[in-house]
C-alpha positions in Angstrom: 3.4 78.8 43.6 3.7 80.4 47.0 5.9 79.0 49.7 4.8 79.1 53.3 8.2 78.2 54.4 11.7 77.6 53.0 14.0 74.7 53.9 17.7 75.0 54.7 20.1 72.1 55.3 23.4 71.8 57.4 25.2 71.2 54.1 25.2 72.6 50.6 22.4 71.5 48.4 21.3 72.0 44.8 17.6 72.1 44.0 15.8 70.6 41.0 12.2 71.9 40.3 9.5 70.0 38.5 6.1 71.1 37.3 3.0 69.0 38.0 3.3 65.6 36.4 7.0 65.8 35.8 8.0 63.9 39.0 6.7 60.6 40.4 4.4 60.9 43.4 6.0 60.4 46.8 3.4 57.9 48.0 0.3 55.9 46.9 -1.9 58.9 47.7 -0.4 61.7 45.5 -1.4 65.3 45.7 -2.8 66.3 42.3 -1.3 69.2 40.4 1.6 69.3 42.9 5.0 70.9 42.2 8.1 69.1 43.3 11.5 70.1 44.5 14.3 67.6 45.0 17.4 68.5 47.0 20.8 67.1 46.0 24.0 67.2 47.9 27.4 65.3 48.0 26.6 64.9 51.7 23.7 62.6 50.7 24.9 59.2 49.5 23.7 57.6 46.3 20.1 56.5 46.6 19.4 59.1 49.3 16.9 61.8 48.7 15.0 64.7 50.2 11.9 65.6 48.2 9.1 68.1 48.7 5.8 68.1 46.9 3.4 71.0 47.4 0.2 72.7 46.3 -1.1 76.1 47.4 -4.1 78.4 47.0 -5.6 81.3 49.0 -7.1 78.8 51.5 -4.2 76.6 52.3 -0.9 75.0 51.4 -0.2 71.3 51.3 3.4 70.3 51.8 4.5 66.6 51.7 8.1 66.0 52.7 10.0 62.7 52.3 13.5 61.9 53.3 15.5 58.7 52.6 18.9 59.4 54.1 22.0 57.4 55.4 22.1 59.2 58.8 19.6 61.4 60.7 20.3 65.1 60.5 18.6 68.4 61.3 17.0 70.7 58.7 15.5 74.1 59.3 12.0 75.4 58.3 12.1 79.2 57.8 8.7 80.9 57.8 7.9 83.2 54.9 5.4 85.1 57.0 4.3 84.8 60.6 2.2 83.6 62.3 1.1 80.6 60.3 -1.6 78.0 61.3 -0.6 74.5 60.5 -1.7 70.8 60.9 1.4 68.6 61.0 0.9 64.9 60.4 3.8 62.4 60.8 3.1 59.7 58.3 6.4 57.7 58.5 9.4 57.7 60.8 9.7 60.3 63.6 11.1 63.7 64.2 11.8 66.1 67.0 11.2 69.8 67.0 12.9 72.2 69.5 12.8 76.0 69.6 15.5 76.2 72.2 15.5 77.9 75.6 13.3 76.2 78.2 10.8 75.0 75.7 10.0 71.3 75.9 10.9 69.4 72.7 7.9 68.1 70.7 8.4 64.6 69.2 6.2 63.4 66.4 5.8 59.7 65.9 4.1 57.8 63.1 0.4 58.5 63.0 0.5 61.5 65.2 -1.0 64.9 64.5 -0.3 68.4 66.0 -2.0 71.6 65.2 -0.2 74.8 65.9 0.2 78.5 65.5 3.9 79.2 64.7 5.2 82.7 65.1 9.0 82.4 65.2 11.1 82.8 62.0 12.7 79.4 62.0 12.2 75.9 63.4 14.9 73.1 63.6 13.4 69.7 62.7 15.6 66.8 63.7 15.0 63.6 61.7 15.2 60.7 64.1 15.1 58.0 61.5 16.6 57.3 58.1 13.2 57.2 56.4 10.6 59.9 57.2 7.5 61.3 55.6 5.5 64.2 56.9 2.6 66.3 55.8 2.0 70.0 56.6 -1.4 71.6 56.0 -1.0 75.3 56.5 -4.3 77.2 56.7 -4.9 80.9 56.0 -5.9 82.8 59.2 -9.1 84.2 57.6 -10.3 80.6 57.0 -9.5 79.2 60.3 -12.7 80.0 62.2 -14.8 79.0 59.2 -13.3 75.5 58.7 -13.1 74.8 62.4 -16.6 76.0 63.2 -17.2 75.0 66.9 -13.6 73.6 67.4 -12.7 75.7 70.4 -9.1 74.6 70.6 -8.6 75.6 67.0 -10.3 79.0 67.5 -7.9 79.6 70.5 -5.0 79.7 68.1 -6.3 83.1 66.8 -6.8 85.0 70.1 -5.7 83.0 73.2 -2.2 84.3 73.3 0.0 87.1 71.9 0.8 86.6 68.3 4.5 86.4 69.1 3.9 83.1 71.0 3.7 79.6 69.6 0.8 77.4 70.5 1.2 73.7 69.9 -1.5 71.2 70.6 -0.9 67.9 72.5 0.1 65.0 70.4 -3.0 63.5 68.8 -3.1 59.9 67.6 -4.8 59.7 64.3 -7.7 57.2 64.1 -8.9 55.5 61.0 -11.6 58.2 60.4 -8.9 61.0 60.4 -6.6 59.1 58.1 -9.4 58.4 55.6 -10.4 62.0 55.6 -6.8 63.2 55.2 -6.2 60.8 52.3 -9.5 62.0 50.7 -8.4 65.6 51.2 -5.0 65.5 49.7 -5.5 62.8 47.1 -8.9 62.9 45.3 -9.2 60.9 42.1 -10.1 62.3 38.7 -9.1 65.9 39.4 -6.9 67.7 36.8 -7.9 71.3 37.1 -6.9 73.8 39.9 -10.5 75.1 40.0 -11.8 71.6 40.8 -9.1 70.9 43.4 -9.7 74.2 45.1 -13.4 73.4 45.4 -12.5 70.0 46.7 -10.2 71.3 49.4 -12.8 73.9 50.5 -15.5 71.1 50.8 -13.4 68.5 52.6 -11.1 70.5 55.0 -13.9 71.0 57.6 -14.3 67.2 57.8 -10.6 66.9 58.6 -11.0 69.5 61.3 -13.9 67.5 62.8 -11.9 64.3 62.7 -8.9 66.0 64.4 -11.3 67.4 67.1 -12.7 63.9 67.7 -9.3 62.3 67.9 -8.1 65.0 70.3 -11.0 64.3 72.8 -11.6 60.7 72.0 -15.1 61.5 70.8 -16.7 61.3 67.4 -18.4 64.1 65.5 -21.8 62.7 66.3 -21.1 63.3 70.0 -20.1 66.9 69.4 -23.1 67.6 67.3 -25.5 66.2 69.9 -23.8 68.2 72.6 -23.9 71.3 70.6 -27.5 70.9 69.7 -28.4 70.4 73.4 -26.6 73.7 74.2 -28.4 75.5 71.5 -31.8 74.2 72.5 -31.2 75.2 76.1 -30.1 78.7 74.9 -33.3 79.1 72.8 -35.5 78.0 75.8 -33.8 80.4 78.3 -33.8 83.3 75.8 -37.6 82.9 75.1 -38.2 82.5 78.9 -36.3 85.7 79.7 -37.3 88.0 76.8 -40.5 86.4 75.4 -38.9 87.0 72.0 -37.8 84.4 69.4 -34.0 84.5 68.9 -32.8 84.7 65.3 -30.9 81.8 63.7 -28.1 84.0 62.6 -27.6 85.4 66.1 -27.6 81.8 67.5 -25.0 80.7 64.9 -22.8 83.7 65.7 -23.0 83.1 69.4 -22.1 79.4 69.1 -19.3 80.1 66.5 -20.9 78.0 63.8 -22.1 78.7 60.3 -25.8 79.0 59.3 -25.4 75.8 57.3 -24.0 73.9 60.3 -26.9 75.2 62.4 -29.4 73.9 59.7 -27.7 70.5 59.6 -27.8 70.1 63.4 -31.6 70.5 63.4 -32.4 68.7 60.2 -30.2 65.7 61.1 -31.6 65.3 64.6 -35.1 66.7 64.4 -36.0 66.8 60.7 -36.9 70.5 61.0 -35.2 73.8 60.5 -34.0 76.0 63.3 -36.6 78.6 62.4 -39.4 76.1 62.7 -38.2 74.8 66.0 -37.7 78.3 67.4 -41.2 79.3 66.3 -42.7 76.2 67.9 -41.0 76.9 71.2 -42.1 80.6 71.0 -45.7 79.6 70.6 -45.5 77.0 73.3 -44.2 79.7 75.7 -47.0 82.1 74.5 -49.6 79.4 75.4 -48.1 79.0 78.9 -48.0 82.8 79.4 -51.6 83.1 78.1 -52.9 80.7 80.8 -50.7 82.1 83.6 -52.1 85.6 83.0 -55.8 85.1 82.4 -56.8 88.7 82.8 -54.2 90.2 80.5 -55.6 91.3 77.1 -54.5 89.3 74.0 -53.1 92.4 72.4 -50.7 93.0 75.3 -49.6 89.4 75.2 -49.0 89.8 71.4 -46.8 92.9 72.1 -44.9 91.1 74.9 -44.1 88.2 72.4 -42.8 90.6 69.7 -45.8 90.9 67.5 -46.8 94.4 66.4 -50.3 93.3 65.3 -52.7 91.2 67.3 -54.0 89.6 64.1 -50.5 88.3 63.2 -50.0 86.8 66.7 -53.4 85.2 66.6 -52.8 83.7 63.2 -49.4 82.2 64.3 -50.9 81.0 67.6 -53.9 79.4 66.0 -51.7 77.6 63.4 -49.6 76.1 66.1 -52.2 75.3 68.8 -55.3 74.7 66.6 -57.2 77.3 68.6 -57.2 81.0 68.7 -55.6 82.7 71.8 -59.0 83.5 73.3 -60.5 80.0 72.5 -57.3 78.4 73.9 -57.7 80.4 77.2 -61.4 79.5 77.5 -60.7 75.8 76.8 -58.1 75.7 79.5 -60.3 77.5 82.0 -63.1 75.0 81.3 -60.7 72.1 81.7 -59.6 73.4 85.1 -63.3 73.9 86.1 -64.1 70.3 85.1 -61.1 69.0 87.1 -62.1 70.9 90.2 -65.6 69.5 90.0 
């Protein structure tokens, strides 16, 4: 198994390694198929322990650390590669992290989450209590934008600052939704094959990102989805108004940093229609307005303006949407205006 980071102590330790199933889980929500390392030292009294359980694949690494010690001490995390992108969750006890220099120390209390890009070679973690448990979810850079979708703060880890700088989020207080999703992510039941666990992680990690985003801003995912959909609809409207062309769903997804599946869900959940259907409807509505605003313009020219190479194709699409051909639609509106004036 690959290590994202190595741990060193201020005293000599001996390591014992266990394959999955050979060591008891560290908590009531165990990581399936996890390897275990226990660290032993004369400096740790009888009954004391420092244990690490971890699982890794090409997408991410899960690291669960637990310390039961007589007195607080400082250990060092040494990065295998840099930078790394990590979600740090303080489950029990509290710790303090300090890089030195003028950097402000970061303290993690129970129930808090930080997400960060870490670029230095090593980080000193000071255990503030005798009993601590923490979870690190380290995500591969290539997956970061995918799992975060429209999570702007998460995307900023990739390009907002030089790769030699650390970026650490504000302390986020985990709510019940986030904790449920974290537990579901790291501790699914009935999984005993790596293939199944890898698929599970790929499926559920985006939900954890959404819950972290909601906790960071004090808003739920429903709020973000509604806000994102409003922005996308406004973009579609302005794009059709300015160019008279129907924007492509893929281009919209790329512009708003979401996947095509996410775009489909936004429209289906809120409007019970696909993005393509909605865009086509708005396109034909705009064509109807343009048709009436330019009564002397030939239909074939309007078809060309709205991106149709053949008048027949434009007429067919227009008729299907409005129930009238372009010419009949224009005549009907002219008659309506005449009746109103009379």
